[in-house]
C-alpha positions as CSV (number, residue, x, y, z in Angstrom):
1,X,69.3,90.5,99.7
2,X,70.3,93.8,101.6
3,X,73.9,94.8,101.7
4,X,77.1,94.3,104.5
5,X,78.5,97.7,105.3
6,X,82.3,96.6,106.9
7,X,83.9,99.4,108.9
8,X,87.0,100.7,110.4
9,X,86.1,101.5,114.5
10,X,89.0,102.9,115.4
11,X,91.9,105.3,113.4
12,X,92.1,102.7,110.3
13,X,94.5,99.5,110.2
14,X,92.2,97.6,111.7
15,X,92.1,94.8,109.3
16,X,89.7,95.3,107.4
17,X,90.5,94.2,104.1
18,X,91.5,90.6,105.5
19,X,87.8,90.9,106.5
20,X,86.0,91.9,103.2
21,X,88.5,89.0,101.3
22,X,86.9,86.1,104.2
23,X,83.2,87.7,103.5
24,X,83.7,88.2,99.8
25,X,84.1,84.0,99.0
26,X,80.0,84.3,99.9
27,X,79.1,87.3,97.7
28,X,78.8,88.3,94.7
29,X,79.5,92.1,94.6
30,X,81.8,94.0,96.9
31,X,81.9,97.9,96.6
32,X,85.4,100.6,97.9
33,X,83.1,103.1,99.2
34,X,85.8,105.7,100.2
35,X,89.5,106.9,100.3
36,X,91.8,107.0,98.1
37,X,95.5,105.5,97.5
38,X,96.6,106.4,100.6
39,X,94.6,103.7,102.1
40,X,95.8,99.9,102.2
41,X,94.6,97.0,102.9
42,X,96.9,93.8,103.5
43,X,95.6,90.0,102.5
44,X,97.6,87.1,102.9
45,X,96.4,83.4,100.8
46,X,98.0,80.8,99.9
47,X,99.4,82.7,96.6
48,X,100.8,85.1,99.1
49,X,100.9,88.8,100.2
50,X,98.6,91.2,98.3
51,X,98.8,95.2,99.3
52,X,95.3,97.0,97.7
53,X,95.4,100.5,97.8
54,X,92.1,100.9,95.7
55,X,91.1,97.7,94.5
56,X,88.8,96.2,96.1
57,X,90.2,93.2,98.5
58,X,86.8,91.5,97.1
59,X,89.0,90.3,93.7
60,X,90.7,87.9,94.9
61,X,87.7,86.0,94.8
62,X,87.1,84.8,90.9
63,X,82.9,84.8,91.2
64,X,83.2,87.6,92.7
65,X,82.7,91.8,90.5
66,X,84.6,94.6,92.3
67,X,83.4,97.8,92.2
68,X,85.6,101.1,93.2
69,X,82.5,103.3,94.3
70,X,81.1,106.7,93.1
71,X,83.0,108.1,97.4
72,X,86.9,106.9,95.9
73,X,88.9,109.6,94.7
74,X,91.4,107.7,92.3
75,X,94.8,108.5,91.7
76,X,95.3,106.8,88.1
77,X,98.7,105.8,88.3
78,X,98.3,103.8,91.3
79,X,95.5,102.3,89.8
80,X,97.1,101.0,87.1
81,X,100.3,100.6,88.8
82,X,98.0,98.1,90.7
83,X,96.3,96.3,88.0
84,X,99.4,95.7,86.1
85,X,100.9,94.2,89.3
86,X,97.1,91.8,89.6
87,X,97.9,91.0,86.4
88,X,101.5,89.4,86.9
89,X,100.4,87.1,89.5
90,X,97.4,85.7,87.8
91,X,94.5,87.8,89.0
92,X,91.5,88.2,86.7
93,X,90.2,91.8,86.4
94,X,87.4,91.3,83.7
95,X,85.5,91.7,87.5
96,X,86.9,95.0,87.9
97,X,84.5,98.3,87.8
98,X,85.1,101.8,88.2
99,X,82.2,104.5,89.2
100,X,81.9,106.8,86.8
101,X,81.4,109.3,89.1
102,X,83.9,108.7,91.3
103,X,86.5,111.3,91.4
104,X,90.2,112.0,89.9
105,X,93.4,112.8,92.1
106,X,94.9,115.2,89.5
107,X,99.5,115.6,89.7
108,X,98.6,119.0,91.0
109,X,97.0,117.1,94.2
110,X,99.8,116.1,95.9
111,X,101.4,119.3,95.4
112,X,99.2,120.9,97.0
113,X,99.0,118.5,100.2
114,X,102.4,118.6,100.5
115,X,103.0,122.5,100.3
116,X,99.9,122.7,102.8
117,X,100.8,120.3,105.3
118,X,104.1,122.0,105.4
119,X,102.6,125.0,106.3
120,X,100.7,123.7,108.8
121,X,104.6,123.8,110.5
122,X,103.5,122.1,114.3
123,X,100.0,121.9,113.6
124,X,100.7,119.4,111.1
125,X,97.8,116.8,110.5
126,X,100.3,114.1,109.5
127,X,98.8,113.2,105.8
128,X,99.9,110.5,103.3
129,X,100.8,113.7,100.6
130,X,99.0,111.7,98.1
131,X,96.5,114.7,97.1
132,X,93.7,112.7,98.5
133,X,92.6,115.9,100.5
134,X,92.9,118.4,97.6
135,X,91.3,116.1,95.6
136,X,88.1,116.2,98.1
137,X,88.3,119.9,98.3
138,X,87.9,120.7,95.0
139,X,84.7,118.0,94.8
140,X,83.1,120.0,97.1
141,X,83.6,123.1,95.8
142,X,82.4,121.4,92.5
143,X,86.0,122.1,91.1
144,X,86.5,117.8,90.6
145,X,87.2,116.0,87.3
146,X,85.6,113.1,87.3
147,X,86.3,109.6,85.3
148,X,83.4,110.3,83.5
149,X,85.5,113.3,81.9
150,X,88.3,110.8,80.9
151,X,85.9,109.7,78.6
152,X,85.0,112.4,76.6
153,X,88.9,114.4,75.5
154,X,87.2,117.6,74.4
155,X,85.3,118.2,77.6
156,X,88.0,116.8,79.5
157,X,90.2,120.1,77.8
158,X,87.6,122.5,78.4
159,X,87.2,121.8,82.5
160,X,91.2,121.3,83.3
161,X,92.1,124.2,81.6
162,X,89.9,125.4,83.5
163,X,91.7,124.1,87.0
164,X,95.4,124.3,85.3
165,X,94.6,128.4,85.5
166,X,93.2,128.4,89.0
167,X,95.8,126.1,90.1
168,X,98.5,127.8,88.4
169,X,97.7,131.2,90.0
170,X,98.0,129.6,93.4
171,X,101.1,127.7,92.7
172,X,103.1,130.9,91.3
173,X,101.2,134.2,93.2
174,X,100.9,132.3,97.1
175,X,103.7,129.3,97.5
176,X,106.0,130.7,94.5
177,X,106.1,127.2,92.3
178,X,106.4,126.3,89.1
179,X,103.2,127.3,86.6
180,X,102.2,123.7,85.2
181,X,102.0,122.3,81.8
182,X,98.4,121.9,80.3
183,X,99.7,119.7,77.6
184,X,101.2,117.3,79.5
185,X,98.8,116.4,82.3
186,X,95.8,116.4,79.4
187,X,97.5,113.9,77.2
188,X,98.4,112.0,80.9
189,X,94.7,111.9,81.5
190,X,93.3,111.4,78.2
191,X,96.0,108.1,78.4
192,X,94.4,106.5,81.2
193,X,91.2,107.5,80.4
194,X,91.5,104.9,77.7
195,X,93.2,102.5,79.5
196,X,90.3,101.9,81.7
197,X,87.6,103.1,79.4
198,X,86.6,99.3,79.3
199,X,85.6,99.1,83.2
200,X,84.2,102.1,83.4
201,X,80.4,102.0,84.8
202,X,77.1,104.1,86.3
203,X,77.6,101.3,89.2
204,X,75.1,103.1,91.1
205,X,73.0,101.2,88.8
206,X,75.1,98.2,89.2
207,X,75.0,98.1,92.5
208,X,70.9,98.5,92.8
209,X,70.5,95.6,90.4
210,X,72.9,92.9,92.4
211,X,70.5,94.1,95.1
212,X,67.1,93.5,93.5
213,X,68.6,90.4,92.2
214,X,69.4,88.9,95.7
215,X,72.7,88.7,95.4
216,X,74.8,89.5,98.4
217,X,76.7,93.0,98.8
218,X,79.1,93.9,100.7
219,X,80.2,97.7,101.2
220,X,84.7,98.0,102.3
221,X,84.7,101.3,103.9
222,X,88.8,102.5,104.2
223,X,89.9,104.3,106.5
224,X,88.4,104.5,110.1
225,X,85.0,106.1,111.7
226,X,87.7,107.5,114.2
227,X,88.8,109.5,111.5
228,X,85.9,110.6,109.9
229,X,85.8,114.5,108.9
230,X,82.2,114.9,111.6
231,X,82.6,112.8,114.0
232,X,86.6,112.4,114.2
233,X,88.7,113.4,116.5
234,X,88.9,116.8,114.0
235,X,90.7,118.4,112.4
236,X,93.3,115.3,112.7
237,X,90.9,113.2,110.3
238,X,90.5,112.0,107.0
239,X,88.8,113.7,104.0
240,X,85.6,111.7,103.7
241,X,82.9,110.1,105.2
242,X,84.6,106.2,106.6
243,X,81.4,105.7,108.5
244,X,77.5,103.0,107.7
245,X,75.9,106.4,106.1
246,X,79.2,107.6,104.6
247,X,79.3,104.6,102.9
248,X,75.9,103.7,101.6
249,X,75.7,107.9,100.4
250,X,79.4,106.5,98.4
251,X,78.8,103.2,97.4
252,X,74.9,103.8,96.6
253,X,72.9,101.9,98.9
254,X,70.4,102.9,100.5
255,X,70.2,103.1,104.1
256,X,67.5,100.8,104.3
257,X,69.1,97.8,102.3
258,X,71.7,97.4,104.5
259,X,71.2,94.7,106.9
260,X,74.9,94.4,108.9
261,X,76.7,96.6,110.1
262,X,80.1,95.3,110.7
263,X,82.7,96.8,112.7
264,X,86.4,96.0,112.4
265,X,88.1,96.8,116.0
266,X,91.8,95.8,116.8
267,X,92.3,93.7,120.5
268,X,94.4,97.4,121.2
269,X,94.4,100.7,119.7
270,X,96.7,102.1,117.0
271,X,96.2,105.5,114.6
272,X,98.9,106.8,112.5
273,X,100.1,110.6,111.6
274,X,98.8,113.3,114.4
275,X,96.1,114.2,116.8
276,X,95.2,113.0,120.1
277,X,95.0,109.3,121.4
278,X,94.5,108.9,124.9
279,X,96.0,105.7,125.8
280,X,98.9,106.0,123.5
281,X,102.3,104.0,125.3
282,X,105.4,105.5,124.9
283,X,107.1,102.9,126.7
284,X,108.3,98.9,126.1
285,X,105.1,97.8,126.0
286,X,103.8,100.2,123.1
287,X,107.0,98.8,121.4
288,X,106.0,94.7,121.8
289,X,102.8,95.8,120.2
290,X,103.8,97.3,117.4
291,X,106.9,94.5,116.7
292,X,104.2,91.8,117.8
293,X,101.6,93.3,115.0
294,X,103.7,94.5,112.3
295,X,102.4,98.0,112.9
296,X,104.0,99.7,110.2
297,X,102.1,101.9,107.3
298,X,101.2,99.4,104.1
299,X,101.1,102.9,102.0
300,X,104.0,104.8,103.7
301,X,106.0,101.7,106.1
302,X,105.6,104.4,109.1
303,X,105.6,102.7,112.3
304,X,101.8,103.4,113.8
305,X,101.0,104.9,117.9
306,X,99.9,102.3,119.7
307,X,98.3,102.0,123.3
308,X,95.5,100.0,125.1
309,X,92.2,99.1,123.9
310,X,90.3,102.8,123.7
311,X,86.2,101.7,124.8
312,X,85.3,105.3,125.1
313,X,86.3,105.7,121.1
314,X,85.1,102.2,120.7
315,X,81.4,102.7,121.9
316,X,81.6,105.8,120.1
317,X,81.9,104.4,117.1
318,X,79.3,101.4,117.7
319,X,76.6,103.8,118.9
320,X,77.0,106.2,115.7
321,X,77.5,103.4,113.4
322,X,74.7,101.3,114.8
323,X,77.4,98.3,114.3
324,X,75.8,95.0,114.5
325,X,78.5,93.0,115.0
326,X,82.1,93.5,115.7
327,X,85.6,91.9,113.9
328,X,87.7,91.6,116.4
329,X,91.8,91.7,115.0
330,X,95.2,90.4,116.2
331,X,93.9,89.4,119.4
332,X,97.5,86.9,119.0
333,X,99.2,90.7,119.3
334,X,98.5,90.1,123.4
335,X,99.4,86.4,123.7
336,X,102.4,87.3,125.5
337,X,101.0,89.9,128.3
338,X,100.7,88.8,132.1
339,X,97.8,91.4,132.1
340,X,95.8,93.6,129.4
341,X,94.8,97.1,130.5
342,X,90.9,98.6,129.0
343,X,90.6,102.1,128.8
344,X,87.0,102.7,130.2
345,X,86.5,106.3,130.9
346,X,88.4,109.4,130.7
347,X,89.6,111.9,133.2
348,X,89.5,115.5,132.8
349,X,89.8,118.7,134.7
350,X,88.6,116.8,137.7
351,X,86.4,115.1,136.7
352,X,85.3,111.7,134.4
353,X,83.7,111.5,131.4
354,X,82.5,108.9,129.5
355,X,82.5,110.7,125.7
356,X,84.9,112.3,123.8
357,X,85.0,115.7,123.8
358,X,84.7,117.6,120.5
359,X,87.7,120.0,120.9
360,X,91.2,118.3,120.2
361,X,92.7,120.1,122.5
362,X,90.7,118.8,125.7
363,X,91.3,115.7,123.7
364,X,94.7,115.6,124.3
365,X,93.9,116.7,127.9
366,X,92.2,113.4,128.8
367,X,93.7,110.5,131.1
368,X,92.5,107.4,130.3
369,X,90.8,105.6,133.5
370,X,92.6,102.3,133.0
371,X,91.0,99.0,134.2
372,X,93.1,95.4,134.2
373,X,92.4,92.2,132.6
374,X,94.4,89.3,133.1
375,X,96.2,87.8,129.8
376,X,96.1,84.4,128.7
377,X,100.2,83.8,128.7
378,X,99.4,81.3,125.7
379,X,99.4,81.1,122.0
380,X,96.6,81.5,120.4
381,X,97.0,81.4,116.6
382,X,95.8,78.0,116.3
383,X,93.1,78.4,117.3
384,X,90.3,78.1,114.7
385,X,86.8,77.2,117.1
386,X,85.6,78.7,120.1
387,X,86.7,76.1,122.5
388,X,90.6,76.6,120.6
389,X,90.8,79.8,122.9
390,X,91.8,80.8,126.0
391,X,89.3,80.7,129.1
392,X,91.0,84.3,129.5
393,X,90.9,85.4,126.0
394,X,87.2,84.8,125.8
395,X,86.7,86.8,129.0
396,X,88.7,90.0,127.5
397,X,86.6,89.4,124.1
398,X,83.3,89.6,126.8
399,X,84.6,92.6,128.7
400,X,84.9,94.7,124.8
401,X,81.1,93.5,123.7
402,X,79.3,94.4,127.2
403,X,81.5,98.2,126.0
404,X,80.7,98.3,123.2
405,X,77.3,96.5,123.1
406,X,76.9,94.5,120.2
407,X,78.9,90.5,119.7
408,X,82.5,89.7,118.9
409,X,80.9,87.2,116.4
410,X,84.5,87.1,114.3
411,X,88.8,87.1,116.1
412,X,91.5,87.1,114.3
413,X,94.3,85.3,115.5
414,X,96.9,85.6,112.9
415,X,97.3,87.4,109.5
416,X,96.0,84.7,107.1
417,X,92.4,84.0,105.9
418,X,92.0,80.4,107.6
419,X,93.3,82.6,111.2
420,X,89.8,84.0,111.8
421,X,87.9,82.4,114.9
422,X,84.0,82.6,115.0
423,X,82.2,82.5,117.7
424,X,79.3,81.7,116.4
425,X,78.6,79.2,114.1
426,X,76.2,81.5,110.9
427,X,79.0,83.6,111.0
428,X,81.9,81.3,109.8
429,X,83.6,82.7,106.0
430,X,84.2,80.6,103.4
431,X,87.7,80.8,103.8
432,X,87.9,79.8,107.7
433,X,86.2,77.0,107.3
């Protein structure tokens, strides 16, 4: 059975973890495709709230094998702690697998991340400072250390010593920082390698075998497509490709093996970190959205920037990723608004445009063309079926469908597994039924 890709349609934090958890009830394999410990997926179940950073969101489903794919950069300390925390809470990790091709976030990567961000001064990217950008940079520059390297001590030491020598030159001569200790870093990596050895596999073989056997395979993206290094709001982006095409590459899935591309959008817009956000609200409305949506970062706790739904950016993502269906989350956050705005175009230099300029300085200059929609002023949190949603809420969903050019099949009206409303009977996840 071909694969399903679950990706973020905005700037991340759209609720991909909750959707992956819901769909994983009907899947045999979940592959986390990209990102690192900077990603945070929050899942609320009867057993409590789980906050994932590296372990795929499907791990809470007992019949689902979960793979950390080759496109992920793995912070070993974070992964081991996350695994230990899950075991304490009764989660079985015998179904966890780690790609031997995944790259490792080394101790010097967060140091370089912090120093580089400080050097940018007023042009800072707003990274989480977890070292993911430098780790991806080393990957592309063919200087990375991979999970496979941890499995052989002699090979690891040879590769690591070369990189420590180079990084120490940068740290001492460029930044005036103390040098790194090769032995300390090497010993830590060997220890982690021994701990993780039983989980390490040729993941692409596992994924292809599952597809050959007709199993349901989910590919879980981190971040959102508006942070894509090619088509996002560059340079205020992540260092990987959280797109449908990027998911294929990172998970070991061929494009012809994809059946569904499910994009997750919030019913409004949020963003963490720096960079242009055309519909951003700096007033009481924006603060209300933040508090009702609990818009604070899972990883950092930073307050998220909030704004009205940006259909220009959303349509950009839907078209470039061949989105086949949409899950719209956090509709309930808008329950208290008498009027809701939707951005349908941008004004720039006296004209109107319906696309994203490549230059970040031009995108920062646009003003949104806002189209008002009537609110519903009633709670949607108890809705479990199409008929439970207010007419005005369904009308709002219909407007977004038209603007994005793809059907909205699921609507989230709260944080729990059961608060997913199917707008089409064939798309009812097992948890939501």
